[in-house]
C-alpha positions in Angstrom: 0.0 0.0 0.0 2.7 2.5 0.9 4.7 1.5 -2.2 1.7 2.2 -4.4 1.1 5.6 -2.9 4.8 6.5 -3.0 4.8 5.5 -6.7 1.8 7.7 -7.4 3.4 10.6 -5.6 6.6 10.4 -7.6 4.7 10.2 -10.9 2.3 13.1 -10.2 4.6 16.1 -11.1 5.6 14.8 -14.6 2.1 13.4 -15.4 0.3 16.5 -14.4 2.7 18.7 -16.4 2.2 16.6 -19.5 0.2 18.3 -22.3 -3.4 17.3 -22.3 -3.2 15.9 -25.8 -0.5 13.5 -24.6 -2.5 12.3 -21.7 -5.5 11.9 -24.0 -3.4 9.9 -26.5 -2.4 7.5 -23.7 -6.0 6.9 -22.8 -6.9 6.4 -26.4 -4.1 3.8 -26.6 -5.4 2.0 -23.6 -8.9 2.0 -25.1 -7.5 0.3 -28.3 -5.6 -2.2 -26.2 -8.6 -3.1 -24.1 -10.6 -3.5 -27.3 -8.0 -5.8 -28.7 -8.1 -7.9 -25.5 -11.9 -7.6 -25.0 -12.5 -11.3 -25.3 -9.9 -12.0 -22.5 -11.4 -9.3 -20.2 -14.9 -10.6 -20.8 -13.8 -14.2 -20.1 -12.3 -13.4 -16.7 -15.0 -10.9 -15.7 -17.5 -13.7 -16.4 -15.5 -16.2 -14.4 -15.1 -13.9 -11.4 -18.5 -12.2 -11.2 -21.0 -14.8 -12.5 -22.4 -12.1 -14.7 -23.4 -13.5 -18.1 -20.9 -13.2 -21.0 -23.3 -11.2 -23.2 -23.7 -8.5 -20.5 -20.0 -8.3 -19.8 -19.3 -8.0 -23.6 -22.0 -5.5 -24.6 -22.2 -3.5 -21.3 -19.4 -3.8 -18.8 -16.3 -4.0 -20.9 -17.6 -2.0 -23.8 -18.7 0.8 -21.6 -15.3 0.8 -19.9 -13.7 1.2 -23.3 -16.1 3.9 -24.3 -15.4 5.8 -21.0 -11.8 6.1 -21.9 -12.5 7.5 -25.3 -15.3 9.8 -24.2 -13.3 11.4 -21.4 -10.2 11.7 -23.5 -12.2 13.5 -26.1 -13.9 15.7 -23.6 -10.8 16.7 -21.7 -8.9 17.5 -24.9 -11.5 20.2 -25.7 -11.7 21.6 -22.2 -8.1 22.1 -21.1 -6.2 25.0 -22.5 -2.8 24.5 -21.0 -0.9 21.5 -19.8 -2.7 21.0 -16.5 -5.4 23.6 -16.1 -8.8 24.3 -17.6 -9.9 27.9 -18.0 -13.3 28.3 -16.2 -13.8 32.1 -16.5 -12.1 35.3 -17.4 -13.1 38.7 -16.3 -11.0 41.2 -18.3 -12.5 44.5 -17.0 -13.0 44.3 -13.3 -12.3 47.6 -11.4 -10.6 47.5 -8.0 -12.3 49.3 -5.1 -9.6 51.9 -5.3 -10.6 54.2 -8.3 -6.9 54.8 -9.0 -6.3 51.0 -9.4 -5.8 49.9 -13.0 -8.2 47.3 -14.5 -7.7 43.8 -13.1 -7.6 40.6 -15.2 -9.1 37.6 -13.3 -8.5 34.1 -14.6 -9.9 31.0 -12.9 -8.5 27.6 -13.8 -9.1 24.0 -12.7 -6.0 22.0 -12.0 -5.4 18.4 -10.9 -5.6 17.6 -7.2 -2.9 14.9 -6.8 -3.4 11.3 -5.8 -6.8 9.7 -5.8 -7.8 6.3 -4.3 -10.5 4.5 -6.4 -12.4 1.6 -4.9 -14.4 -0.6 -7.4 -17.2 -3.0 -6.4 -17.6 -6.7 -7.3 -20.5 -6.0 -9.6 -19.8 -4.6 -13.1 -16.3 -3.8 -11.7 -14.3 -2.9 -14.9 -16.7 -0.3 -16.1 -17.1 1.3 -12.6 -13.3 1.4 -12.2 -12.4 2.7 -15.6 -15.0 5.5 -15.6 -13.3 6.9 -12.5 -9.8 6.1 -13.6 -10.3 7.8 -17.0 -11.5 11.1 -15.4 -8.8 10.9 -12.8 -5.9 10.4 -15.2 -7.2 12.7 -18.0 -7.3 15.5 -15.5 -3.6 15.1 -14.7 -3.9 13.1 -11.4 -2.4 9.7 -10.5 -4.3 7.0 -8.8 -4.2 4.0 -6.5 -7.0 1.5 -7.3 -8.5 -1.0 -4.9 -10.5 -3.6 -6.7 -12.9 -5.9 -4.8 -11.1 -9.0 -3.6 -13.4 -11.2 -5.6 -12.9 -9.4 -8.9 -9.4 -8.4 -9.4 -8.1 -10.3 -12.5 -9.4 -7.7 -15.0 -7.8 -4.9 -13.0 -4.5 -6.7 -13.2 -4.9 -7.2 -17.0 -5.6 -3.5 -17.4 -2.6 -2.6 -15.3 -0.4 -4.6 -17.8 -2.1 -2.8 -20.7 -1.4 0.6 -19.2 2.3 0.1 -19.7 1.8 -0.9 -23.3 -0.4 2.2 -23.8 2.5 4.5 -22.8 1.2 5.5 -19.4 4.3 6.1 -17.2 5.1 3.9 -14.2 3.4 5.1 -11.0 0.4 6.8 -12.7 -1.9 3.8 -12.4 -1.4 1.6 -9.4 -3.3 -1.3 -7.8 -3.5 -2.6 -4.3 -5.0 -6.0 -3.7 -6.3 -7.5 -0.5 -9.1 -7.4 2.0 -11.3 -4.3 1.7 -11.4 -3.5 5.4 -7.7 -4.2 6.0 -6.6 -1.9 3.2 -9.2 0.8 3.0 -8.6 2.7 6.2 -4.8 3.0 5.5 -5.4 4.4 2.0 -7.9 6.9 3.2 -5.9 8.2 6.1 -2.6 8.6 4.2 -1.7 12.4 4.0 -0.4 12.0 0.5 -3.9 11.0 -0.8 -6.1 13.9 -1.9 -9.3 12.2 -2.8 -11.3 9.0 -2.2 -13.9 7.6 -4.7 -15.9 4.6 -3.5 -18.7 2.6 -5.0 -20.3 -0.6 -3.6 -20.9 -2.1 -0.2 -21.4 -0.1 3.0 -19.1 -2.7 4.6 -15.9 -0.8 3.9 -17.3 2.7 4.4 -17.0 2.9 8.2 -13.3 2.2 7.9 -12.8 4.7 5.0 -15.0 7.7 5.1 -14.3 8.9 8.7 -10.6 8.7 8.0 -11.0 10.7 4.7 -13.3 13.3 6.3 -11.0 13.8 9.3 -8.3 14.8 6.9 -10.6 17.0 4.8 -10.1 14.8 1.7 -12.5 15.0 -1.2 -14.9 12.0 -1.1 -17.2 10.6 -3.7 -19.4 7.8 -2.4 -22.1 5.8 -4.2 -24.3 3.1 -2.7 -26.5 0.9 -4.7 -30.1 1.7 -4.0 -33.3 0.2 -2.8 -34.9 1.6 -5.9 -38.7 2.0 -6.5 -40.7 1.7 -9.6 -44.2 3.3 -9.5 -46.8 2.1 -11.9 -50.0 4.1 -12.6 -53.1 2.7 -14.2 -52.8 4.9 -17.3 -49.4 3.5 -18.4 -48.6 1.3 -21.4 -48.7 -2.0 -19.4 -47.1 -4.1 -22.1 -44.0 -1.9 -22.2 -44.0 -1.5 -18.4 -44.0 -5.3 -17.7 -41.3 -5.9 -20.3 -39.1 -3.1 -18.9 -39.7 -4.1 -15.2 -38.5 -7.6 -16.1 -35.2 -6.1 -17.0 -35.0 -3.6 -14.2 -35.7 -6.2 -11.6 -33.7 -9.2 -12.9 -30.9 -8.2 -15.3 -27.6 -9.4 -13.9 -29.6 -11.1 -11.1 -30.5 -7.6 -9.8 -26.8 -6.7 -9.3 -26.9 -3.3 -10.9 -27.0 -0.2 -8.7 -30.2 1.1 -10.3 -32.1 -2.2 -10.4 -35.6 -2.1 -9.1 -36.2 -3.7 -5.6 -39.7 -2.4 -5.0 -42.6 -2.1 -7.4 -45.7 -0.1 -6.4 -48.7 -0.6 -8.6 -51.9 1.4 -8.6 -54.7 -0.9 -7.3 -56.7 -0.5 -10.5 -54.1 -2.5 -12.4 -52.4 -4.3 -9.6 -53.7 -7.9 -10.1 -53.3 -7.7 -13.9 -49.7 -6.4 -13.5 -48.8 -9.2 -11.0 -50.2 -11.9 -13.2 -48.5 -10.7 -16.4 -45.3 -10.0 -14.6 -45.1 -13.5 -13.1 -45.9 -15.0 -16.4 -43.2 -13.0 -18.2 -40.6 -14.1 -15.6 -41.4 -17.8 -16.0 -41.3 -17.6 -19.8 -38.3 -15.4 -20.4 -35.8 -15.7 -17.5 -33.4 -18.7 -17.7 -30.7 -19.1 -15.2 -27.5 -21.1 -15.5 -24.0 -21.1 -16.9 -23.0 -17.5 -17.5 -21.1 -18.5 -20.6 -24.4 -19.8 -22.1 -25.8 -17.0 -24.2 -29.3 -18.2 -23.7 -29.1 -17.5 -20.0 -30.6 -14.3 -18.4 -28.4 -14.4 -15.3 -25.8 -16.5 -13.6 -24.7 -17.4 -10.1 -23.4 -15.2 -7.2 -19.7 -14.8 -6.8 -20.1 -13.8 -3.2 -21.3 -16.2 -0.5 -22.0 -13.2 1.7 -24.5 -11.7 -0.8 -26.0 -15.1 -1.6 -26.7 -15.8 2.1 -28.0 -12.3 2.8 -30.6 -12.5 -0.1 -31.8 -16.0 0.9 -32.0 -14.8 4.5 -34.5 -12.1 3.5 -36.5 -14.7 1.5 -36.8 -16.8 4.6 -37.8 -13.8 6.6 -40.6 -13.0 4.1 -41.8 -16.6 4.4 -41.8 -16.3 8.2 -44.0 -13.2 7.8 -46.6 -15.3 6.0 -46.6 -13.3 2.7 -46.7 -14.7 -0.8 -43.3 -15.8 -2.0 -43.2 -17.2 -5.6 -40.0 -18.8 -7.0 -40.5 -18.4 -10.7 -38.2 -20.9 -12.5 -38.3 -21.0 -16.2 -41.1 -23.3 -17.5 -38.9 -25.0 -20.1 -36.0 -25.5 -17.7 -38.3 -27.1 -15.1 -39.8 -29.4 -17.7 -36.4 -30.6 -18.9 -35.0 -31.0 -15.3 -32.1 -28.6 -15.8 -33.1 -26.6 -12.7 -34.9 -27.3 -9.5 -35.4 -25.7 -6.1 -33.5 -27.1 -3.1 -35.3 -28.9 -0.4 -35.1 -26.0 2.1 -37.0 -23.7 -0.4 -35.1 -20.6 0.5 -34.6 -19.6 -3.1 -31.5 -21.7 -3.7 -31.6 -23.4 -7.1 -29.8 -26.5 -8.1 -28.6 -26.2 -11.7 -27.4 -29.2 -13.7 -24.2 -29.1 -15.8 -20.9 -27.3 -15.5 -22.2 -24.9 -12.8 -23.7 -27.5 -10.5 -23.0 -26.5 -7.0 -22.7 -22.7 -7.8 -24.8 -20.2 -5.8 -28.0 -19.6 -7.8 -31.1 -17.9 -6.5 -34.4 -18.2 -8.2 -36.2 -15.2 -9.7 -38.4 -14.4 -6.7 -41.6 -12.2 -6.6 -43.0 -11.3 -3.2 -46.6 -10.0 -2.9 -49.1 -9.3 -0.2 -46.4 -7.7 1.9 -46.4 -4.5 3.9 -44.3 -1.6 2.5 -43.1 -1.2 6.1 -41.7 -4.8 6.3 -37.9 -5.1 6.8 -37.9 -7.3 3.7 -39.0 -4.3 1.7 -37.1 -1.5 3.4 -33.7 -3.1 3.8 -31.3 -3.2 0.9 -29.9 -6.4 -0.6 -28.5 -7.2 -4.1 -30.5 -10.0 -5.7 -33.2 -11.3 -8.1 -35.9 -10.6 -5.5 -38.6 -8.0 -6.0 -41.6 -6.9 -3.8 -44.7 -5.9 -5.6 -47.3 -3.8 -3.6 -50.5 -1.9 -4.4 -51.2 1.8 -3.7 -54.2 4.1 -4.0 -53.0 7.7 -3.9 -50.1 9.7 -5.0 -49.4 10.9 -1.5 -49.4 7.3 -0.3 -47.0 6.0 -2.9 -44.5 8.8 -2.5 -44.4 8.0 1.2 -43.8 4.3 0.5 -41.1 5.1 -2.1 -39.2 7.4 0.2 -39.4 5.2 3.2 -35.9 3.7 2.8 -32.4 4.8 3.5 -30.8 4.4 0.1 -32.4 5.3 -3.3 -30.2 5.8 -6.3 -32.8 5.8 -9.1 -36.5 5.6 -9.6 -38.9 4.8 -12.4 -42.3 6.3 -13.0 -44.8 4.7 -15.4 -47.6 7.0 -16.6 -48.9 8.5 -19.8 -49.6 11.7 -17.8 -46.3 13.6 -17.9 -47.6 16.3 -15.5 -48.3 13.6 -13.0 -45.0 11.9 -13.6 -43.2 15.3 -13.1 -45.2 16.0 -9.9 -44.2 12.6 -8.4 -40.6 13.0 -9.5 -40.3 16.3 -7.7 -41.2 14.5 -4.5 -38.9 11.5 -4.7 -35.7 11.6 -2.7 -33.4 10.5 -5.4 -31.1 12.2 -7.9 -32.0 10.1 -11.0 -35.5 9.3 -12.3 -36.7 7.6 -15.5 -40.2 8.1 -16.9 -41.6 5.2 -19.0 -38.1 3.7 -19.5 -35.1 2.4 -17.6 -31.3 2.3 -17.9 -31.2 4.9 -20.6 -28.5 7.4 -19.8 -26.7 10.3 -21.3 -23.2 10.1 -19.7 -22.9 13.9 -19.8 -25.8 14.2 -17.3 -25.3 14.3 -13.5 -25.8 10.9 -11.9 -26.2 10.0 -8.2 -28.6 9.7 -5.2 -29.6 12.1 -2.5 -29.3 12.5 1.2 -27.8 9.4 2.9 -27.4 7.6 -0.4 -23.9 9.0 -1.0 -21.9 12.1 -1.9 -20.9 13.5 -5.3 -22.1 13.0 -8.9 -20.6 11.0 -11.7 -21.8 12.8 -14.8 -19.1 13.9 -17.2 -18.6 17.5 -16.0 -19.2 16.5 -12.4 -16.6 13.8 -12.3 -14.0 16.0 -14.0 -14.7 18.7 -11.4 -14.3 16.2 -8.6 -10.7 15.4 -9.8 -9.7 19.0 -10.3 -9.6 22.2 -8.1 -10.1 25.8 -8.9 -7.3 28.3 -8.9 -7.8 32.0 -9.6 -5.1 34.3 -10.9 -5.6 38.1 -10.5 -3.3 40.2 -12.6 -3.0 43.9 -12.0 
């Protein structure tokens, strides 16, 4: 850990003084090399995470490559000298003293120094490279801490950075247990900023140490995200999109839906159609099988936590439906375990892996801990509501919300509801569509900072004002 920070510290002066066009060229080179090795990165990401190969190829790794190119292009147009971006220029400001000549005020944004970047075990390469690209493009150096379960891709990228022409010490990786390493990185006086995404498990060790030293911190939790369905929506499109927002990557995307609130006028119809769609379209199994919708857990901790909440729901006496694919059940390739806690036995190469069935919970109180507590998994609670005021209260009654979805043909109503939801990102009649230029992040206790293009560049730079008389 100390060696990584020392290397980043030594590399910072030369890297920050390098012309922006040279730094951008290094990032472009890295993007080309990652593209050339995309099959290798996809292979190991699939092995480590259990995320299906198609998702890793078309989303995770592809978005990581796009991030490098997008940020390299953006920063090239924004910075006007080796390590500073001109923000404003006031060329005619008069001093308070009437005899003072006109002042020239120039404000620049410059790199901040060393940043520590923590990546989660879900979609790890994209989440790491979006932050790394902004950090390095702005003239900083970094120390990355990948999740212990998903570090092979990070190692491959570290090898590629050398081939891309990125100098030694600019990009560094520290491996090991999150808790053991995190506090030391955050408290080191040479580190200027901390960027974290993922589990709250490591935050108690990291954030207090960073805050006590007045470091910049950017923190993002995954959210216990709501979808609100009104009776006037396009129910066909709503059910199809909810299928993805609840179960893509077994629910392990930070904006996946955990709670669905449906207006009572269409509640029963929605539940029936949604369950039928799950049974027909979601196949689970080997993540290298391109017909599979999601694969197994990589983490025993998350697997046990999700099944623990399923058991708790059963103990509350609510409806818990394990919706295995009809065809897979018929051919015997999947079956529930004897305990019926959501664990699925899958035949073939992945037999013995940690699979959880697509699970829909109904007839449950919005106040239940099963609803209000956060967990990553293919489990969704579907509940009715009657009024706008009621559903806003239900939706906001959790600690962490990253994104929300509103389904209604009445855009005035959708806007009215959106203005009352305690989250920073809201979709209307869609999900997972995003302009990377736009600010992205939750509100209140969800985290701190934003990760839109301008926001993330601002996080990794600091303002400096020059007043010339």
